[in-house]
VEXFIKE-811774 format. One record per residue: residue number from 1; residue in three letters; x, y, z of N, C-alpha, C in turn. Coordinates in pm, 1 decimal. Layout:
<sites>
{site NUM, ALA, {X, Y, Z}, {X, Y, Z}, {X, Y, Z}} ...
</sites>
This chain:
<sites>
{site 1, MET, {-11532.2, 9104.5, 8560.8}, {-11415.2, 9187.9, 8542.7}, {-11308.9, 9107.9, 8467.7}} {site 2, ASN, {-11250.5, 9166.4, 8367.1}, {-11148.0, 9101.6, 8286.8}, {-11009.9, 9145.0, 8335.6}} {site 3, ILE, {-10934.5, 9051.1, 8394.8}, {-10802.3, 9081.7, 8450.5}, {-10696.3, 9036.9, 8350.6}} {site 4, PRO, {-10599.9, 9124.4, 8315.6}, {-10494.6, 9085.5, 8221.6}, {-10415.7, 8964.1, 8271.8}} {site 5, GLN, {-10359.7, 8885.5, 8179.9}, {-10286.5, 8764.3, 8215.3}, {-10162.6, 8792.0, 8299.3}} {site 6, ASN, {-10106.4, 8910.7, 8289.1}, {-9985.5, 8942.0, 8365.3}, {-10018.1, 9008.2, 8498.7}} {site 7, THR, {-10140.1, 8987.9, 8548.4}, {-10183.9, 9045.5, 8674.6}, {-10240.7, 8936.2, 8764.2}} {site 8, TYR, {-10206.5, 8944.3, 8892.3}, {-10267.4, 8856.4, 8992.0}, {-10338.5, 8945.2, 9092.6}} {site 9, ARG, {-10460.1, 8905.1, 9130.5}, {-10537.4, 8985.3, 9224.7}, {-10621.4, 8893.1, 9312.0}} {site 10, ASP, {-10613.6, 8913.8, 9444.7}, {-10705.6, 8847.9, 9536.6}, {-10739.7, 8946.7, 9648.1}} {site 11, HIS, {-10798.7, 8899.8, 9756.7}, {-10845.9, 8992.3, 9860.0}, {-10732.9, 9057.6, 9939.4}} {site 12, THR, {-10608.1, 9006.3, 9930.4}, {-10496.7, 9067.5, 10004.5}, {-10381.7, 9113.9, 9916.7}} {site 13, LEU, {-10377.8, 9070.9, 9790.3}, {-10262.2, 9099.9, 9704.6}, {-10304.2, 9149.2, 9566.9}} {site 14, VAL, {-10223.4, 9241.1, 9512.9}, {-10234.7, 9280.5, 9372.4}, {-10093.4, 9282.8, 9316.3}} {site 15, LEU, {-10069.7, 9202.1, 9214.2}, {-9939.9, 9196.3, 9147.2}, {-9960.9, 9233.5, 9002.1}} {site 16, ASP, {-9893.7, 9339.9, 8959.6}, {-9900.0, 9377.8, 8818.2}, {-9757.9, 9389.1, 8765.6}} {site 17, GLY, {-9739.1, 9444.5, 8653.2}, {-9607.6, 9451.3, 8591.3}, {-9509.7, 9545.6, 8658.3}} {site 18, GLU, {-9554.8, 9625.4, 8754.8}, {-9468.2, 9724.1, 8818.2}, {-9446.9, 9703.3, 8967.0}} {site 19, GLN, {-9549.2, 9654.7, 9036.5}, {-9536.3, 9642.8, 9181.4}, {-9628.9, 9535.0, 9236.8}} {site 20, LEU, {-9599.2, 9498.5, 9361.7}, {-9683.3, 9410.4, 9440.7}, {-9742.4, 9494.7, 9552.6}} {site 21, THR, {-9873.5, 9498.3, 9561.9}, {-9941.6, 9568.6, 9670.0}, {-9992.3, 9465.2, 9769.1}} {site 22, ILE, {-9949.2, 9479.6, 9894.3}, {-9989.7, 9389.5, 10001.4}, {-10090.1, 9465.5, 10087.8}} {site 23, LYS, {-10216.4, 9427.1, 10078.6}, {-10321.6, 9495.4, 10153.9}, {-10315.9, 9451.4, 10300.4}} {site 24, GLY, {-10350.7, 9542.0, 10390.7}, {-10355.4, 9511.5, 10532.7}, {-10219.7, 9484.9, 10594.4}} {site 25, HIS, {-10114.2, 9537.7, 10534.8}, {-9978.9, 9513.2, 10584.9}, {-9951.8, 9588.8, 10714.6}} {site 26, TYR, {-9995.5, 9711.7, 10721.1}, {-9965.8, 9795.9, 10836.6}, {-10081.9, 9793.9, 10935.7}} {site 27, PHE, {-10097.9, 9683.6, 11006.3}, {-10203.2, 9669.1, 11106.9}, {-10161.0, 9745.7, 11231.9}} {site 28, PRO, {-10242.9, 9813.0, 11304.5}, {-10388.6, 9813.2, 11298.2}, {-10446.3, 9917.2, 11202.7}} {site 29, TRP, {-10363.1, 9990.6, 11134.8}, {-10412.5, 10093.5, 11043.4}, {-10459.2, 10033.5, 10912.1}} {site 30, LEU, {-10418.2, 9911.0, 10882.9}, {-10460.3, 9835.9, 10764.2}, {-10420.2, 9900.4, 10632.7}} {site 31, GLY, {-10315.3, 9978.5, 10635.6}, {-10266.3, 10038.6, 10513.1}, {-10191.3, 9936.7, 10428.8}} {site 32, PRO, {-10187.9, 9957.1, 10298.0}, {-10115.8, 9864.0, 10211.0}, {-9966.1, 9893.6, 10207.8}} {site 33, LYS, {-9889.9, 9793.5, 10170.8}, {-9746.5, 9809.9, 10145.7}, {-9726.2, 9789.2, 9996.2}} {site 34, ASP, {-9667.4, 9885.6, 9930.7}, {-9635.7, 9874.4, 9788.0}, {-9489.2, 9837.1, 9772.8}} {site 35, VAL, {-9464.0, 9726.4, 9704.4}, {-9328.1, 9677.5, 9683.2}, {-9298.0, 9684.9, 9533.7}} {site 36, PRO, {-9212.2, 9778.9, 9490.9}, {-9171.8, 9780.6, 9350.3}, {-9102.6, 9648.9, 9315.6}} {site 37, LEU, {-9134.0, 9592.6, 9199.4}, {-9079.6, 9461.8, 9162.7}, {-8927.6, 9461.2, 9156.9}} {site 38, GLU, {-8866.2, 9573.9, 9124.9}, {-8719.6, 9577.3, 9118.1}, {-8653.6, 9563.4, 9255.0}} {site 39, ARG, {-8730.3, 9579.7, 9363.3}, {-8674.8, 9562.3, 9499.3}, {-8671.8, 9416.2, 9543.5}} {site 40, ILE, {-8742.7, 9330.2, 9473.0}, {-8748.6, 9189.7, 9513.6}, {-8619.0, 9120.3, 9473.7}} {site 41, ARG, {-8544.1, 9072.3, 9574.8}, {-8416.2, 9004.2, 9551.9}, {-8434.1, 8854.2, 9532.8}} {site 42, SER, {-8523.6, 8795.0, 9611.7}, {-8553.3, 8652.3, 9599.5}, {-8688.2, 8625.6, 9663.6}} {site 43, VAL, {-8745.0, 8509.2, 9629.2}, {-8874.2, 8466.9, 9682.2}, {-8860.8, 8321.5, 9723.0}} {site 44, THR, {-8911.7, 8289.0, 9841.4}, {-8909.3, 8151.3, 9889.2}, {-9052.2, 8105.4, 9912.8}} {site 45, ARG, {-9088.6, 7996.4, 9846.4}, {-9220.6, 7935.5, 9865.7}, {-9210.6, 7842.3, 9985.8}} {site 46, VAL, {-9302.1, 7857.2, 10083.1}, {-9294.3, 7778.6, 10205.8}, {-9428.0, 7709.8, 10233.9}} {site 47, PRO, {-9421.1, 7582.3, 10275.0}, {-9544.4, 7514.8, 10316.3}, {-9587.8, 7566.5, 10453.1}} {site 48, MET, {-9718.1, 7568.7, 10477.4}, {-9769.7, 7615.4, 10604.9}, {-9841.7, 7501.4, 10675.4}} {site 49, SER, {-9832.8, 7502.8, 10805.8}, {-9902.1, 7403.8, 10887.3}, {-9962.0, 7475.6, 11007.3}} {site 50, GLY, {-10031.0, 7402.3, 11091.3}, {-10087.9, 7462.3, 11211.6}, {-9982.0, 7525.3, 11299.8}} {site 51, TRP, {-9865.2, 7462.2, 11306.1}, {-9755.6, 7516.0, 11387.5}, {-9669.7, 7613.2, 11308.2}} {site 52, GLY, {-9685.1, 7615.6, 11177.8}, {-9598.6, 7698.0, 11093.8}, {-9666.9, 7816.9, 11032.3}} {site 53, GLY, {-9751.1, 7887.7, 11107.4}, {-9806.7, 8013.9, 11060.9}, {-9950.8, 8010.4, 11016.2}} {site 54, LYS, {-10011.7, 7893.2, 11006.9}, {-10145.7, 7883.0, 10952.0}, {-10252.8, 7944.8, 11041.5}} {site 55, TRP, {-10228.6, 7953.8, 11170.6}, {-10329.7, 8003.8, 11262.9}, {-10303.1, 8146.6, 11309.4}} {site 56, HIS, {-10219.7, 8219.4, 11239.3}, {-10197.4, 8361.3, 11269.6}, {-10282.6, 8442.8, 11173.8}} {site 57, LEU, {-10358.5, 8537.0, 11223.8}, {-10434.4, 8624.7, 11135.7}, {-10348.7, 8739.0, 11084.0}} {site 58, TRP, {-10245.7, 8772.8, 11160.1}, {-10160.9, 8885.6, 11123.2}, {-10034.1, 8878.0, 11204.6}} {site 59, GLU, {-9931.8, 8941.4, 11162.7}, {-9801.7, 8961.5, 11225.4}, {-9711.3, 8842.3, 11206.5}} {site 60, SER, {-9619.4, 8822.4, 11298.8}, {-9520.6, 8718.1, 11284.6}, {-9474.9, 8672.1, 11422.0}} {site 61, THR, {-9417.1, 8553.0, 11424.6}, {-9361.8, 8504.4, 11550.8}, {-9214.2, 8538.1, 11563.3}} {site 62, THR, {-9153.6, 8591.9, 11458.2}, {-9014.1, 8633.7, 11463.5}, {-9003.9, 8777.2, 11414.1}} {site 63, LEU, {-8895.3, 8841.3, 11448.2}, {-8875.6, 8979.0, 11403.9}, {-8830.1, 8987.9, 11259.4}} {site 64, GLY, {-8790.1, 8876.1, 11199.8}, {-8738.7, 8878.6, 11063.9}, {-8844.2, 8877.6, 10955.3}} {site 65, TYR, {-8970.6, 8847.2, 10991.6}, {-9078.3, 8835.0, 10892.4}, {-9199.3, 8914.5, 10938.1}} {site 66, TRP, {-9281.1, 8957.8, 10842.3}, {-9402.3, 9030.7, 10875.6}, {-9513.7, 8985.6, 10782.8}} {site 67, ALA, {-9623.4, 8938.6, 10842.1}, {-9738.0, 8893.2, 10764.4}, {-9848.4, 8997.8, 10768.4}} {site 68, ASN, {-9917.6, 9013.5, 10658.5}, {-10031.3, 9104.9, 10653.3}, {-10154.9, 9037.6, 10714.1}} {site 69, VAL, {-10259.1, 9115.3, 10735.4}, {-10384.9, 9060.8, 10785.8}, {-10447.6, 8975.0, 10676.4}} {site 70, ASP, {-10481.2, 8850.3, 10711.0}, {-10545.3, 8759.5, 10615.7}, {-10640.4, 8669.2, 10693.2}} {site 71, VAL, {-10769.1, 8701.6, 10686.6}, {-10867.8, 8624.6, 10761.7}, {-10890.8, 8485.2, 10702.1}} {site 72, ARG, {-10838.9, 8458.6, 10583.9}, {-10850.9, 8326.7, 10520.4}, {-10725.5, 8241.3, 10539.4}} {site 73, LEU, {-10633.0, 8288.3, 10620.0}, {-10504.0, 8223.0, 10634.8}, {-10515.8, 8076.3, 10675.0}} {site 74, PHE, {-10607.8, 8044.3, 10764.5}, {-10619.6, 7907.3, 10813.6}, {-10659.2, 7808.2, 10704.6}} {site 75, ARG, {-10709.6, 7855.0, 10590.1}, {-10747.7, 7768.4, 10478.3}, {-10631.7, 7741.1, 10382.2}} {site 76, LYS, {-10521.5, 7808.7, 10400.9}, {-10413.4, 7805.1, 10302.0}, {-10301.3, 7710.6, 10344.2}} {site 77, ASN, {-10231.4, 7657.9, 10245.1}, {-10122.8, 7563.7, 10269.9}, {-9987.1, 7615.1, 10226.3}} {site 78, THR, {-9983.9, 7729.8, 10157.2}, {-9858.7, 7780.7, 10101.2}, {-9847.0, 7930.5, 10123.9}} {site 79, GLY, {-9725.6, 7973.5, 10157.9}, {-9695.4, 8115.2, 10169.7}, {-9566.7, 8146.3, 10095.0}} {site 80, PHE, {-9535.4, 8274.5, 10082.7}, {-9414.2, 8318.6, 10015.6}, {-9343.4, 8421.9, 10102.8}} {site 81, VAL, {-9212.5, 8407.9, 10115.7}, {-9129.6, 8506.2, 10185.5}, {-9056.5, 8586.6, 10079.1}} {site 82, LEU, {-9068.0, 8718.0, 10087.1}, {-9004.0, 8806.3, 9989.4}, {-8881.8, 8871.5, 10052.2}} {site 83, ASP, {-8768.0, 8856.9, 9988.6}, {-8649.5, 8929.9, 10031.7}, {-8647.5, 9060.5, 9953.6}} {site 84, VAL, {-8675.8, 9169.4, 10024.3}, {-8679.1, 9302.0, 9961.2}, {-8576.9, 9395.8, 10024.1}} {site 85, GLY, {-8477.5, 9336.4, 10089.4}, {-8376.4, 9418.3, 10154.7}, {-8380.9, 9397.8, 10304.9}} {site 86, PRO, {-8354.5, 9503.5, 10380.5}, {-8350.5, 9490.0, 10526.5}, {-8481.0, 9433.1, 10583.4}} {site 87, SER, {-8466.5, 9361.7, 10694.9}, {-8583.2, 9300.6, 10760.9}, {-8679.4, 9408.4, 10808.0}} {site 88, PRO, {-8803.7, 9373.2, 10831.8}, {-8860.6, 9240.0, 10819.4}, {-8900.0, 9207.5, 10675.3}} {site 89, LYS, {-8894.1, 9079.6, 10643.5}, {-8931.0, 9032.6, 10510.7}, {-9081.3, 9007.0, 10506.0}} {site 90, PRO, {-9149.5, 9058.2, 10403.2}, {-9292.7, 9029.9, 10392.9}, {-9318.4, 8880.1, 10373.4}} {site 91, PHE, {-9416.4, 8828.3, 10448.0}, {-9465.0, 8692.5, 10432.1}, {-9607.9, 8703.5, 10380.7}} {site 92, ILE, {-9633.0, 8653.2, 10260.0}, {-9763.8, 8669.3, 10197.4}, {-9826.2, 8533.7, 10169.6}} {site 93, THR, {-9958.8, 8532.2, 10163.7}, {-10033.0, 8407.8, 10144.1}, {-10140.6, 8428.6, 10037.5}} {site 94, PRO, {-10103.4, 8415.4, 9910.9}, {-10202.8, 8434.1, 9805.1}, {-10312.2, 8327.6, 9811.4}} {site 95, ASP, {-10431.7, 8363.7, 9764.3}, {-10541.9, 8267.6, 9757.9}, {-10508.7, 8152.9, 9662.8}} {site 96, ASN, {-10444.9, 8185.4, 9551.4}, {-10406.7, 8084.8, 9451.4}, {-10255.0, 8092.3, 9434.5}} {site 97, SER, {-10182.8, 8011.6, 9511.7}, {-10036.3, 8023.0, 9513.6}, {-9972.6, 7987.6, 9379.5}} {site 98, ASP, {-10027.6, 7890.6, 9307.9}, {-9969.3, 7853.6, 9178.1}, {-9984.6, 7966.2, 9076.0}} {site 99, GLU, {-10101.2, 8028.6, 9071.7}, {-10123.1, 8140.0, 8979.2}, {-10037.1, 8260.6, 9018.4}} {site 100, PHE, {-10027.0, 8289.5, 9147.2}, {-9940.9, 8398.6, 9192.9}, {-9797.8, 8373.9, 9148.6}} {site 101, GLU, {-9747.5, 8252.2, 9168.7}, {-9610.1, 8220.6, 9130.0}, {-9590.0, 8233.9, 8979.3}} {site 102, ARG, {-9688.2, 8190.9, 8899.9}, {-9678.0, 8202.6, 8753.8}, {-9666.3, 8348.9, 8711.6}} {site 103, VAL, {-9751.3, 8435.3, 8767.3}, {-9748.2, 8577.4, 8732.4}, {-9619.6, 8642.1, 8781.8}} {site 104, LEU, {-9574.9, 8605.4, 8901.9}, {-9450.9, 8661.0, 8956.3}, {-9330.5, 8621.4, 8870.9}} {site 105, ARG, {-9323.4, 8495.0, 8831.3}, {-9211.4, 8450.5, 8745.7}, {-9210.1, 8524.4, 8612.4}} {site 106, ALA, {-9327.6, 8550.3, 8556.8}, {-9335.6, 8624.1, 8430.8}, {-9295.8, 8770.3, 8449.6}} {site 107, ALA, {-9330.2, 8828.6, 8564.3}, {-9301.0, 8970.2, 8589.2}, {-9155.3, 8994.6, 8621.9}} {site 108, VAL, {-9091.8, 8903.6, 8696.5}, {-8952.0, 8920.1, 8736.3}, {-8876.8, 8788.3, 8715.2}} {site 109, PRO, {-8850.0, 8753.4, 8589.2}, {-8789.1, 8623.2, 8559.7}, {-8648.1, 8605.5, 8615.9}} {site 110, ALA, {-8576.2, 8713.0, 8641.9}, {-8438.5, 8701.4, 8692.5}, {-8432.3, 8678.3, 8843.1}} {site 111, VAL, {-8543.3, 8696.8, 8913.1}, {-8544.0, 8681.0, 9059.7}, {-8551.0, 8533.1, 9093.9}} {site 112, PRO, {-8458.5, 8484.4, 9177.9}, {-8462.7, 8343.7, 9219.4}, {-8589.4, 8313.9, 9300.6}} {site 113, LEU, {-8656.7, 8205.1, 9264.6}, {-8774.8, 8161.1, 9337.9}, {-8754.2, 8016.4, 9374.6}} {site 114, SER, {-8742.7, 7990.9, 9504.7}, {-8718.1, 7852.5, 9547.7}, {-8831.7, 7803.1, 9633.6}} 
</sites>
């Protein structure tokens, strides 16, 4: 399959020029959450550890964040928190965090990413 350069796709996320689709966001129904790119106010890249979210398959330990179902989460070292307005803020864990960040920066260059 040939994926355009301005698109990121893995088993939980699809980012294109218009929106970010977070698969498995609404557990237990496993429905996706579609986030229009214009709603993203800021993005924070966060390191993950065993105590910092790496061993959660889904949900969050605080009411301010919400993670989608990701059965590969324990293999990952980086996540992203999206500020899209009122809480909870989506917490996502792309398979390839560097490629996701590159595509996101190209899609929404004015959004602060720290």
